[in-house]
C-alpha positions, -999 to 999 in steps of 0.1 A, spaced: -811 -708 -796 -791 -711 -828 -761 -735 -831 -727 -718 -827 -698 -732 -847 -665 -721 -832 -631 -724 -847 -601 -719 -823 -564 -716 -830 -555 -742 -804 -571 -765 -779 -565 -741 -749 -583 -713 -767 -612 -737 -776 -614 -749 -740 -613 -713 -727 -641 -702 -751 -662 -733 -742 -660 -726 -705 -667 -689 -709 -697 -695 -732 -712 -723 -711 -709 -700 -680 -727 -672 -698 -755 -695 -708 -758 -711 -674 -760 -676 -658 -785 -661 -683 -806 -692 -688 -803 -714 -657 -831 -738 -668 -817 -744 -703 -801 -775 -715 -769 -775 -735 -755 -802 -757 -718 -804 -764 -713 -830 -792 -680 -848 -794 -667 -877 -815 -651 -899 -789 -659 -911 -754 -626 -898 -741 -637 -864 -753 -669 -867 -733 -648 -874 -702 -625 -844 -710 -654 -820 -714 -671 -833 -683 -639 -828 -662 -634 -793 -678 -669 -784 -667 -664 -798 -632 -631 -779 -628 -650 -747 -636 -680 -754 -614 -704 -759 -643 -732 -784 -638 -727 -812 -663 -736 -848 -669 -724 -872 -696 -747 -893 -718 -733 -920 -740 -758 -934 -763 -759 -944 -800 -732 -932 -823 -748 -901 -836 -722 -897 -864 -733 -930 -880 -771 -928 -872 -791 -917 -903 -806 -886 -885 -771 -877 -872 -756 -879 -906 -783 -856 -920 -780 -832 -891 -743 -829 -894 -744 -826 -931 -768 -797 -928 -747 -782 -900 -715 -782 -921 -733 -767 -951 -746 -738 -928 -714 -733 -909 -690 -705 -919 -661 -728 -908 -654 -765 -911 -664 -783 -879 -635 -804 -865 -623 -820 -833 -624 -797 -804 -646 -773 -821 -679 -771 -802 -715 -768 -813 -734 -751 -786 
């Protein structure tokens, strides 16, 4: 599945889109795994609670800082070059 870069006018619109899109994926591909990449641990908690509030199965993994890891830097550099919009906080890559 390709990466989707989403730009929303405000946080509520971004949250609504994320929940709707995750719900669609869970229904159409129940065995798939989805990654929502965020910058800060508090964002992990926020997305996790958003999923729980909307009955979406979710778990949080906190590992290495992917934004400073060499492979992460390369990946996000390529992602930004391919994205039609600039990827910012609360814009989700699915």
